[in-house]
N, CA, C and O atoms as CSV, one atom per row, in Angstrom:
chain,resi,resn,atom,element,x,y,z
A,1,ALA,N,N,-38.883,58.878,-21.382
A,1,ALA,CA,C,-39.645,59.831,-20.611
A,1,ALA,C,C,-39.351,61.262,-21.090
A,1,ALA,O,O,-40.254,62.091,-21.200
A,2,PHE,N,N,-38.072,61.529,-21.372
A,2,PHE,CA,C,-37.692,62.873,-21.813
A,2,PHE,C,C,-38.386,63.240,-23.119
A,2,PHE,O,O,-38.923,64.340,-23.253
A,3,ASN,N,N,-38.374,62.328,-24.074
A,3,ASN,CA,C,-38.999,62.628,-25.367
A,3,ASN,C,C,-40.517,62.752,-25.244
A,3,ASN,O,O,-41.136,63.483,-26.017
A,4,GLN,N,N,-41.115,62.062,-24.301
A,4,GLN,CA,C,-42.556,62.224,-24.080
A,4,GLN,C,C,-42.859,63.613,-23.539
A,4,GLN,O,O,-43.862,64.223,-23.909
A,5,VAL,N,N,-41.990,64.114,-22.660
A,5,VAL,CA,C,-42.152,65.478,-22.154
A,5,VAL,C,C,-42.010,66.468,-23.308
A,5,VAL,O,O,-42.799,67.405,-23.432
A,6,CYS,N,N,-40.998,66.252,-24.150
A,6,CYS,CA,C,-40.793,67.132,-25.309
A,6,CYS,C,C,-42.024,67.128,-26.206
A,6,CYS,O,O,-42.501,68.178,-26.637
A,7,LYS,N,N,-42.524,65.940,-26.475
A,7,LYS,CA,C,-43.696,65.791,-27.345
A,7,LYS,C,C,-44.895,66.541,-26.759
A,7,LYS,O,O,-45.611,67.242,-27.474
A,8,HIS,N,N,-45.100,66.385,-25.460
A,8,HIS,CA,C,-46.217,67.052,-24.786
A,8,HIS,C,C,-46.074,68.568,-24.857
A,8,HIS,O,O,-47.070,69.282,-24.983
A,9,GLN,N,N,-44.835,69.064,-24.775
A,9,GLN,CA,C,-44.593,70.502,-24.786
A,9,GLN,C,C,-44.471,71.069,-26.202
A,9,GLN,O,O,-44.310,72.277,-26.374
A,10,GLY,N,N,-44.547,70.208,-27.205
A,10,GLY,CA,C,-44.445,70.667,-28.582
A,10,GLY,C,C,-43.025,71.010,-29.000
A,10,GLY,O,O,-42.805,71.789,-29.928
A,11,VAL,N,N,-42.058,70.413,-28.294
A,11,VAL,CA,C,-40.640,70.655,-28.577
A,11,VAL,C,C,-40.094,69.438,-29.325
A,11,VAL,O,O,-40.546,68.313,-29.114
A,12,GLU,N,N,-39.128,69.676,-30.190
A,12,GLU,CA,C,-38.541,68.587,-30.965
A,12,GLU,C,C,-37.877,67.567,-30.050
A,12,GLU,O,O,-37.164,67.930,-29.114
A,13,GLU,N,N,-38.116,66.288,-30.325
A,13,GLU,CA,C,-37.510,65.210,-29.552
A,13,GLU,C,C,-36.024,65.098,-29.877
A,13,GLU,O,O,-35.581,65.586,-30.917
A,14,MET,N,N,-35.251,64.461,-29.000
A,14,MET,CA,C,-33.804,64.288,-29.199
A,14,MET,C,C,-33.495,62.862,-29.598
A,14,MET,O,O,-34.132,61.918,-29.129
A,15,ASN,N,N,-32.508,62.715,-30.469
A,15,ASN,CA,C,-32.030,61.372,-30.785
A,15,ASN,C,C,-31.095,60.924,-29.655
A,15,ASN,O,O,-30.743,61.725,-28.789
A,16,ALA,N,N,-30.698,59.662,-29.660
A,16,ALA,CA,C,-29.917,59.091,-28.566
A,16,ALA,C,C,-28.575,59.795,-28.370
A,16,ALA,O,O,-28.158,60.022,-27.234
A,17,GLN,N,N,-27.902,60.137,-29.452
A,17,GLN,CA,C,-26.600,60.806,-29.345
A,17,GLN,C,C,-26.717,62.179,-28.700
A,17,GLN,O,O,-25.945,62.510,-27.800
A,18,ASP,N,N,-27.662,62.969,-29.146
A,18,ASP,CA,C,-27.854,64.307,-28.588
A,18,ASP,C,C,-28.319,64.238,-27.136
A,18,ASP,O,O,-27.929,65.060,-26.307
A,19,PHE,N,N,-29.155,63.248,-26.843
A,19,PHE,CA,C,-29.632,63.089,-25.471
A,19,PHE,C,C,-28.478,62.739,-24.543
A,19,PHE,O,O,-28.400,63.255,-23.428
A,20,ARG,N,N,-27.588,61.873,-24.990
A,20,ARG,CA,C,-26.417,61.493,-24.182
A,20,ARG,C,C,-25.583,62.736,-23.846
A,20,ARG,O,O,-25.181,62.922,-22.698
A,21,LYS,N,N,-25.325,63.580,-24.842
A,21,LYS,CA,C,-24.560,64.804,-24.614
A,21,LYS,C,C,-25.284,65.729,-23.634
A,21,LYS,O,O,-24.665,66.323,-22.752
A,22,PHE,N,N,-26.583,65.839,-23.800
A,22,PHE,CA,C,-27.422,66.663,-22.922
A,22,PHE,C,C,-27.316,66.182,-21.473
A,22,PHE,O,O,-27.130,66.986,-20.560
A,23,VAL,N,N,-27.434,64.875,-21.270
A,23,VAL,CA,C,-27.384,64.314,-19.918
A,23,VAL,C,C,-25.978,64.436,-19.335
A,23,VAL,O,O,-25.834,64.674,-18.135
A,24,GLU,N,N,-24.955,64.281,-20.142
A,24,GLU,CA,C,-23.584,64.421,-19.640
A,24,GLU,C,C,-23.345,65.836,-19.110
A,24,GLU,O,O,-22.639,66.010,-18.117
A,25,LYS,N,N,-23.921,66.838,-19.755
A,25,LYS,CA,C,-23.807,68.210,-19.256
A,25,LYS,C,C,-24.518,68.345,-17.910
A,25,LYS,O,O,-24.038,69.042,-17.017
A,26,LYS,N,N,-25.646,67.687,-17.772
A,26,LYS,CA,C,-26.380,67.716,-16.504
A,26,LYS,C,C,-25.601,66.978,-15.415
A,26,LYS,O,O,-25.647,67.366,-14.247
A,27,CYS,N,N,-24.885,65.916,-15.793
A,27,CYS,CA,C,-24.042,65.186,-14.830
A,27,CYS,C,C,-22.989,66.117,-14.233
A,27,CYS,O,O,-22.706,66.054,-13.037
A,28,ALA,N,N,-22.418,66.967,-15.059
A,28,ALA,CA,C,-21.395,67.902,-14.583
A,28,ALA,C,C,-21.978,68.855,-13.537
A,28,ALA,O,O,-21.282,69.240,-12.598
A,29,ILE,N,N,-23.226,69.231,-13.691
A,29,ILE,CA,C,-23.866,70.148,-12.741
A,29,ILE,C,C,-23.953,69.520,-11.352
A,29,ILE,O,O,-23.715,70.196,-10.351
A,30,VAL,N,N,-24.293,68.235,-11.285
A,30,VAL,CA,C,-24.432,67.561,-9.990
A,30,VAL,C,C,-23.152,66.864,-9.544
A,30,VAL,O,O,-23.118,66.245,-8.481
A,31,GLY,N,N,-22.105,66.964,-10.348
A,31,GLY,CA,C,-20.837,66.334,-9.991
A,31,GLY,C,C,-20.880,64.819,-10.073
A,31,GLY,O,O,-20.271,64.125,-9.259
A,32,MET,N,N,-21.594,64.317,-11.050
A,32,MET,CA,C,-21.753,62.875,-11.216
A,32,MET,C,C,-20.904,62.399,-12.386
A,32,MET,O,O,-20.887,63.030,-13.443
A,33,ASN,N,N,-20.217,61.311,-12.204
A,33,ASN,CA,C,-19.384,60.734,-13.249
A,33,ASN,C,C,-20.285,60.206,-14.373
A,33,ASN,O,O,-21.166,59.388,-14.110
A,34,PRO,N,N,-20.086,60.655,-15.615
A,34,PRO,CA,C,-20.925,60.181,-16.726
A,34,PRO,C,C,-20.845,58.671,-16.957
A,34,PRO,O,O,-21.700,58.110,-17.643
A,35,ALA,N,N,-19.837,58.009,-16.397
A,35,ALA,CA,C,-19.743,56.549,-16.533
A,35,ALA,C,C,-20.947,55.857,-15.887
A,35,ALA,O,O,-21.293,54.737,-16.263
A,36,PHE,N,N,-21.589,56.523,-14.913
A,36,PHE,CA,C,-22.775,55.947,-14.281
A,36,PHE,C,C,-23.922,55.790,-15.281
A,36,PHE,O,O,-24.837,54.999,-15.054
A,37,LEU,N,N,-23.879,56.528,-16.367
A,37,LEU,CA,C,-24.942,56.449,-17.370
A,37,LEU,C,C,-24.961,55.098,-18.082
A,37,LEU,O,O,-25.958,54.728,-18.701
A,38,ASP,N,N,-23.857,54.371,-17.989
A,38,ASP,CA,C,-23.770,53.068,-18.654
A,38,ASP,C,C,-24.264,51.928,-17.769
A,38,ASP,O,O,-24.272,50.772,-18.192
A,39,ARG,N,N,-24.671,52.244,-16.554
A,39,ARG,CA,C,-25.202,51.233,-15.632
A,39,ARG,C,C,-26.727,51.251,-15.664
A,39,ARG,O,O,-27.346,52.196,-16.153
A,40,SER,N,N,-27.313,50.182,-15.131
A,40,SER,CA,C,-28.759,50.195,-14.916
A,40,SER,C,C,-29.053,51.218,-13.831
A,40,SER,O,O,-28.160,51.571,-13.061
A,41,VAL,N,N,-30.274,51.696,-13.755
A,41,VAL,CA,C,-30.639,52.731,-12.794
A,41,VAL,C,C,-30.306,52.276,-11.373
A,41,VAL,O,O,-30.796,51.250,-10.901
A,42,ASN,N,N,-29.466,53.061,-10.709
A,42,ASN,CA,C,-29.036,52.856,-9.323
A,42,ASN,C,C,-28.277,51.552,-9.070
A,42,ASN,O,O,-28.080,51.185,-7.912
A,43,GLU,N,N,-27.850,50.851,-10.099
A,43,GLU,CA,C,-27.111,49.605,-9.922
A,43,GLU,C,C,-25.735,49.887,-9.319
A,43,GLU,O,O,-24.911,50.559,-9.939
A,44,GLY,N,N,-25.490,49.384,-8.137
A,44,GLY,CA,C,-24.213,49.559,-7.474
A,44,GLY,C,C,-23.951,50.971,-6.973
A,44,GLY,O,O,-22.802,51.319,-6.702
A,45,PHE,N,N,-24.976,51.782,-6.845
A,45,PHE,CA,C,-24.811,53.158,-6.387
A,45,PHE,C,C,-24.811,53.190,-4.866
A,45,PHE,O,O,-25.525,52.419,-4.224
A,46,SER,N,N,-24.018,54.076,-4.294
A,46,SER,CA,C,-24.082,54.345,-2.864
A,46,SER,C,C,-25.318,55.208,-2.609
A,46,SER,O,O,-25.986,55.641,-3.548
A,47,GLY,N,N,-25.616,55.451,-1.332
A,47,GLY,CA,C,-26.760,56.292,-0.999
A,47,GLY,C,C,-26.634,57.685,-1.589
A,47,GLY,O,O,-27.604,58.226,-2.120
A,48,GLY,N,N,-25.438,58.271,-1.501
A,48,GLY,CA,C,-25.212,59.609,-2.054
A,48,GLY,C,C,-25.329,59.634,-3.562
A,48,GLY,O,O,-25.839,60.595,-4.138
A,49,GLU,N,N,-24.854,58.572,-4.203
A,49,GLU,CA,C,-24.944,58.492,-5.663
A,49,GLU,C,C,-26.401,58.353,-6.108
A,49,GLU,O,O,-26.790,58.879,-7.150
A,50,LYS,N,N,-27.194,57.649,-5.322
A,50,LYS,CA,C,-28.627,57.527,-5.637
A,50,LYS,C,C,-29.301,58.895,-5.557
A,50,LYS,O,O,-30.143,59.230,-6.390
A,51,LYS,N,N,-28.923,59.682,-4.549
A,51,LYS,CA,C,-29.494,61.023,-4.418
A,51,LYS,C,C,-29.081,61.906,-5.594
A,51,LYS,O,O,-29.901,62.653,-6.129
A,52,LYS,N,N,-27.806,61.821,-5.998
A,52,LYS,CA,C,-27.354,62.595,-7.162
A,52,LYS,C,C,-28.117,62.167,-8.403
A,52,LYS,O,O,-28.468,62.997,-9.241
A,53,ASN,N,N,-28.374,60.870,-8.520
A,53,ASN,CA,C,-29.110,60.361,-9.671
A,53,ASN,C,C,-30.539,60.902,-9.679
A,53,ASN,O,O,-31.075,61.215,-10.742
A,54,GLU,N,N,-31.154,61.014,-8.513
A,54,GLU,CA,C,-32.501,61.577,-8.431
A,54,GLU,C,C,-32.502,63.042,-8.864
A,54,GLU,O,O,-33.401,63.479,-9.582
A,55,ILE,N,N,-31.498,63.795,-8.431
A,55,ILE,CA,C,-31.395,65.203,-8.819
A,55,ILE,C,C,-31.124,65.301,-10.325
A,55,ILE,O,O,-31.657,66.182,-11.000
A,56,LEU,N,N,-30.299,64.398,-10.841
A,56,LEU,CA,C,-30.032,64.367,-12.285
A,56,LEU,C,C,-31.333,64.155,-13.060
A,56,LEU,O,O,-31.577,64.823,-14.065
A,57,GLN,N,N,-32.156,63.235,-12.595
A,57,GLN,CA,C,-33.436,62.984,-13.262
A,57,GLN,C,C,-34.309,64.234,-13.256
A,57,GLN,O,O,-34.995,64.528,-14.235
A,58,LEU,N,N,-34.279,64.968,-12.145
A,58,LEU,CA,C,-35.049,66.213,-12.078
A,58,LEU,C,C,-34.503,67.235,-13.073
A,58,LEU,O,O,-35.275,67.925,-13.738
A,59,LEU,N,N,-33.177,67.335,-13.177
A,59,LEU,CA,C,-32.580,68.282,-14.121
A,59,LEU,C,C,-32.949,67.934,-15.564
A,59,LEU,O,O,-33.169,68.825,-16.384
A,60,VAL,N,N,-33.016,66.656,-15.866
A,60,VAL,CA,C,-33.316,66.217,-17.233
A,60,VAL,C,C,-34.793,66.412,-17.557
A,60,VAL,O,O,-35.130,66.928,-18.623
A,61,LEU,N,N,-35.672,66.007,-16.650
A,61,LEU,CA,C,-37.107,66.050,-16.943
A,61,LEU,C,C,-37.737,67.408,-16.649
A,61,LEU,O,O,-38.811,67.717,-17.165
A,62,ASN,N,N,-37.077,68.223,-15.820
A,62,ASN,CA,C,-37.510,69.593,-15.537
A,62,ASN,C,C,-39.000,69.669,-15.170
A,62,ASN,O,O,-39.779,70.344,-15.843
A,63,PRO,N,N,-39.387,68.960,-14.083
A,63,PRO,CA,C,-40.802,68.980,-13.709
A,63,PRO,C,C,-41.220,70.336,-13.155
A,63,PRO,O,O,-40.383,71.127,-12.719
A,64,ARG,N,N,-42.497,70.589,-13.176
A,64,ARG,CA,C,-43.025,71.833,-12.610
A,64,ARG,C,C,-42.898,71.833,-11.091
A,64,ARG,O,O,-42.657,72.872,-10.478
A,65,ILE,N,N,-43.062,70.664,-10.497
A,65,ILE,CA,C,-42.967,70.539,-9.038
A,65,ILE,C,C,-42.382,69.165,-8.721
A,65,ILE,O,O,-42.628,68.191,-9.432
A,66,ALA,N,N,-41.606,69.106,-7.647
A,66,ALA,CA,C,-41.027,67.838,-7.209
A,66,ALA,C,C,-41.042,67.797,-5.692
A,66,ALA,O,O,-40.775,68.803,-5.035
A,67,PHE,N,N,-41.350,66.646,-5.144
A,67,PHE,CA,C,-41.306,66.427,-3.707
A,67,PHE,C,C,-40.130,65.500,-3.425
A,67,PHE,O,O,-40.065,64.389,-3.949
A,68,LEU,N,N,-39.209,65.964,-2.598
A,68,LEU,CA,C,-38.033,65.175,-2.262
A,68,LEU,C,C,-38.090,64.761,-0.808
A,68,LEU,O,O,-38.436,65.564,0.058
A,69,ASP,N,N,-37.752,63.514,-0.535
A,69,ASP,CA,C,-37.796,62.956,0.802
A,69,ASP,C,C,-36.378,62.812,1.342
A,69,ASP,O,O,-35.495,62.317,0.642
A,70,GLU,N,N,-36.159,63.234,2.561
A,70,GLU,CA,C,-34.883,63.075,3.247
A,70,GLU,C,C,-33.700,63.651,2.473
A,70,GLU,O,O,-32.686,62.977,2.292
A,71,THR,N,N,-33.830,64.877,2.023
A,71,THR,CA,C,-32.759,65.488,1.241
A,71,THR,C,C,-31.519,65.763,2.069
A,71,THR,O,O,-30.432,65.922,1.515
A,72,ASP,N,N,-31.662,65.821,3.390
A,72,ASP,CA,C,-30.510,66.109,4.242
A,72,ASP,C,C,-29.856,64.857,4.806
A,72,ASP,O,O,-28.874,64.963,5.540
A,73,SER,N,N,-30.373,63.676,4.486
A,73,SER,CA,C,-29.775,62.450,5.022
A,73,SER,C,C,-28.545,62.080,4.210
A,73,SER,O,O,-28.407,62.469,3.051
A,74,GLY,N,N,-27.675,61.340,4.824
A,74,GLY,CA,C,-26.445,60.900,4.144
A,74,GLY,C,C,-25.441,61.964,4.198
A,74,GLY,O,O,-24.335,61.796,3.684
């Protein structure tokens, strides 16, 4: 998904190694352990970890607009 956004914006795509480093930096912003990157999406995540993962996805994909549901729950 990230490389498709890059392609659409006319920005150079990232290889897997560079993307991993990029996402690990974003993990630090949300206080998420980078070890979660080795799991399937939301596999074994608590409710709070799922919310952090959603915010991480927003940081990575950088959408123009996002609608978040129940941001104050948990």
